[in-house]
C-alpha positions as CSV (number, residue, x, y, z in Angstrom):
1,M,126.9,167.6,39.0
2,G,127.2,167.0,35.3
3,I,126.7,169.8,32.6
4,E,123.1,168.6,31.9
5,N,122.2,169.1,35.6
6,Q,123.9,172.5,35.7
7,L,122.1,173.7,32.6
8,S,118.8,172.4,34.0
9,W,119.4,174.2,37.3
10,V,120.2,177.5,35.5
11,S,117.0,177.1,33.4
12,T,114.9,176.4,36.5
13,N,116.5,179.3,38.4
14,E,116.9,181.8,35.6
15,N,114.8,184.5,37.0
16,A,116.5,184.4,40.4
17,C,119.9,184.5,38.6
18,I,118.8,187.6,36.6
19,D,117.5,189.2,39.8
20,R,120.8,188.6,41.5
21,L,122.8,190.1,38.6
22,V,120.5,193.2,38.5
23,E,121.0,193.6,42.2
24,W,124.8,193.7,41.7
25,L,124.6,196.0,38.7
26,R,122.6,198.5,40.7
27,I,125.6,199.2,42.9
28,P,127.2,202.4,41.3
29,S,130.7,201.1,41.1
30,I,132.8,202.9,38.6
31,S,136.4,201.7,39.2
32,T,138.2,204.4,37.3
33,D,136.6,207.2,39.4
34,P,138.0,207.6,42.9
35,A,134.7,209.0,44.0
36,Y,133.2,205.5,43.7
37,K,135.8,203.8,45.9
38,D,133.4,202.8,48.6
39,Q,130.8,201.6,46.1
40,C,133.5,199.5,44.3
41,R,134.3,197.9,47.6
42,T,130.6,197.2,48.2
43,A,130.3,195.6,44.8
44,A,133.4,193.5,45.4
45,N,132.1,192.4,48.8
46,W,128.7,191.6,47.3
47,A,130.2,189.4,44.6
48,N,132.6,187.8,47.1
49,D,129.6,187.0,49.4
50,Q,127.6,185.5,46.6
51,L,130.5,183.3,45.3
52,N,131.2,182.1,48.9
53,S,127.5,181.3,49.4
54,L,127.7,179.0,46.3
55,G,130.6,177.1,47.9
56,L,133.3,178.7,45.8
57,E,136.4,180.1,47.4
58,S,137.0,183.8,46.8
59,K,138.4,186.9,48.4
60,V,138.5,190.6,47.8
61,V,141.9,192.0,47.0
62,E,142.6,195.7,47.5
63,T,144.2,197.7,44.7
64,Q,145.9,201.1,44.6
65,I,144.3,203.6,42.3
66,G,146.7,205.5,40.1
67,R,149.7,203.2,40.6
68,A,151.0,200.8,38.0
69,H,152.0,197.4,39.2
70,V,154.4,195.2,37.2
Protein backbone atom coordinates (compact mmCIF):
# COMPACT_ATOMS: atom_id res chain seq x y z
CA MET A 1 0.00 0.00 0.00
CA GLY A 2 1.52 3.32 -1.07
CA ILE A 3 1.56 6.47 1.03
CA GLU A 4 -1.35 7.95 -0.93
CA ASN A 5 -3.48 4.91 -0.16
CA GLN A 6 -2.49 5.03 3.51
CA LEU A 7 -3.36 8.72 3.81
CA SER A 8 -6.67 8.08 2.08
CA TRP A 9 -7.43 5.21 4.50
CA VAL A 10 -6.64 7.41 7.51
CA SER A 11 -8.83 10.19 6.13
CA THR A 12 -11.72 7.78 5.51
CA ASN A 13 -11.34 6.14 8.94
CA GLU A 14 -10.40 9.22 10.95
CA ASN A 15 -13.33 9.05 13.38
CA ALA A 16 -12.76 5.35 14.12
CA CYS A 17 -9.06 6.04 14.71
CA ILE A 18 -9.85 8.88 17.12
CA ASP A 19 -12.42 6.72 18.92
CA ARG A 20 -9.82 3.94 19.30
CA LEU A 21 -7.27 6.42 20.70
CA VAL A 22 -9.79 7.83 23.17
CA GLU A 23 -10.65 4.28 24.31
CA TRP A 24 -6.97 3.68 25.05
CA LEU A 25 -6.53 7.02 26.82
CA ARG A 26 -9.46 6.26 29.12
CA ILE A 27 -7.43 3.49 30.79
CA PRO A 28 -5.99 5.17 33.93
CA SER A 29 -2.40 4.03 33.46
CA ILE A 30 0.13 6.22 35.25
CA SER A 31 3.36 4.29 34.94
CA THR A 32 5.24 6.14 37.68
CA ASP A 33 2.65 5.24 40.34
CA PRO A 34 2.75 1.58 41.49
CA ALA A 35 -0.94 1.86 42.38
CA TYR A 36 -1.68 1.83 38.63
CA LYS A 37 0.36 -1.30 37.86
CA ASP A 38 -2.67 -3.35 36.79
CA GLN A 39 -4.05 -0.52 34.65
CA CYS A 40 -0.64 -0.09 32.98
CA ARG A 41 -0.73 -3.77 32.08
CA THR A 42 -4.29 -3.35 30.77
CA ALA A 43 -3.21 -0.40 28.60
CA ALA A 44 -0.17 -2.31 27.33
CA ASN A 45 -2.29 -5.37 26.48
CA TRP A 46 -4.85 -3.15 24.75
CA ALA A 47 -2.16 -1.53 22.59
CA ASN A 48 -0.60 -4.93 21.86
CA ASP A 49 -3.95 -6.37 20.79
CA GLN A 50 -4.65 -3.38 18.53
CA LEU A 51 -1.24 -3.62 16.83
CA ASN A 52 -1.56 -7.37 16.35
CA SER A 53 -5.06 -6.95 14.88
CA LEU A 54 -3.53 -4.62 12.27
CA GLY A 55 -1.06 -7.31 11.26
CA LEU A 56 1.91 -5.84 13.12
CA GLU A 57 4.09 -7.96 15.35
CA SER A 58 4.26 -6.75 18.94
CA LYS A 59 4.52 -8.07 22.48
CA VAL A 60 4.19 -6.76 26.02
CA VAL A 61 7.45 -6.70 27.98
CA GLU A 62 7.29 -6.60 31.75
CA THR A 63 9.49 -4.07 33.58
CA GLN A 64 10.47 -3.75 37.21
CA ILE A 65 9.40 -0.55 38.98
CA GLY A 66 12.10 1.22 40.95
CA ARG A 67 15.07 -0.64 39.47
CA ALA A 68 17.56 0.86 37.10
CA HIS A 69 18.61 -1.26 34.14
CA VAL A 70 21.83 -0.62 32.28
